[in-house]
Each structure stands twice: as C-alpha cells, then as structure tokens.
C-alpha angles and dihedrals in degrees: 000000000000117000116195136162136245132190116231124192124233096263090049091050092052091050091049091047094056095040099253096118128072100140129068123191124196134166118261097247099174092072139037116222114240097160131021096261106008132063139175125206132169092353092304123119120228132181140167117242103229092206097055100018089229126143112244128199122206115229109205099198093056095027089224137123119241130188115255119210118193095179100018138276134265111312095021119119134228125199112212125239119200140164109288149149131212126236118202140171091217096114095037119114112253091245092054100043117135136188125257108293099225127067097172097108097270115142125273124194116210122203120202124230111274124185110307092349117095123220116275142172137229126206129178130239115205119217094207095063110008129083113251105270126222104231134166103261097168097269134103092260125051115243143130137263108206113214121221115256091245088068096054110120119225094250093058095056115111099190130062116184132196119210109236096176134000125193141151123239133167119246087238091059091048095050092048096054120098089223115059115233089236109070089223092068090070094043091046088243128127114177107321094331126103121213130198094233140021089241092060091047089050092051091050091051091051090048091052091047093051091045089060104033112021094088089049091057097257101101118151092251090063089059094224126194110258139199112234110199121188106202143175131200115251131184115270119241087236095054 
C-alpha cells in the first residue's frame, strides 16, 4: 500500500477536525490543459477517461493507456502536513522540567539521554486549532515561530487519510453541477464556517481556491483540471 503526504490549509484542517470534510480538491499539476479533455506534456500524451474520470497516460512502447495517480489511488493513504511548531523541554533546567502539555492523543517524540544531553520530548502545536503558544524562542519575549506545513515531519502529523475514490474533473464541470464537489457546498459549510446560502458557500470556496492557486496559473477562471479525492480518516499506525 502506498503512503504519501498532502498539505492541507488551516480552514481545511478545521473542517477535517470537526468532521465536515471528506473531499479534497487540488489542481492537476502534472499536465497543462490544451483541450478540454486531452493534454500533451513532455512528449507524453494524457487524456481523461470520461467514463471513470481518471487521468490516463499513453505509453508509447506498449501503445497502451495506463492510469496516472498524482496523489494515489483508492486504498492508498496520505498523511497530512499542516502549519505547526514544536514545544520541547530540551533547554529547561532539570529542576523546572515539565511533561508534554497535551494529553489529547496528539503525537509526542521522546529522545533518549545521550552523552551530556538529558532525555527530552517534543510535541507539536497546530496553528489551525490551537491558541498561539508562548514559547522560549531565544529572544527576550516569549513567542512562537510557526513552521510551514512542508517542514512537518511524519511523526508530528495528527491525521492519516485513506483515499476512497480519486477522479479528475474540470473546474468548468464542477461549477456547472447542481451539487458542489465539496460536500460543504450543499450544507452551506466551507471549513468551519456556516453560510446562509449555497451560493455564498460556493463563492467562498472559489475565493479560497484562487487565494491558493491563482498566482500558480490554476485560478478558477482558467477552468483547470482538478483532482477530486474522496477521503476518510483512519487510525495511524503510531496511535
């Protein structure tokens, strides 16, 4: 079974945490659309199977089409990266040492005593759901230096997802459907926010999408091809 990783933004994390999120959408970044359902990149031929909504890659030596999975296929798992910081008692005087602050099931990494260095622990804070902590960051005033999600190590991740279904759809197809691809569109919920109407929820989703991807060339107005991942939370092997 393949285990990959995926970065989720704060509003997605909050939705996942309270059980409002079971669908993830991301632009198809391995290809650049030239036609509505067919693309060519680096001499390779790609197309979307309209029956299964799967991205297919043409293999010239065998003259056959094979499924391509950017994030993984059904049954594969993704561990979630998010914005974080680590608290530790490494630099704490032995008389003032304290245990890990959280007992909510989040991971803790223990380091054994080595040479002149005593044993110590590390535990993550998560920006999406935790209050900003006051930690010793080597300055006169306590504070916090949030680390980008791309730097989150595997052990600090609190969510493990299993892909239930993976397909490719164009943004145009998604915006034309009466049912939004994100389940929150129908419930008027985007992330942890509630909206009076589905239209307002739809507009918020598009705003969030453009905030992340417009500068990268995948804004909603370009009608990019998108991965639509249906996922479910599963227990981590470390839990």
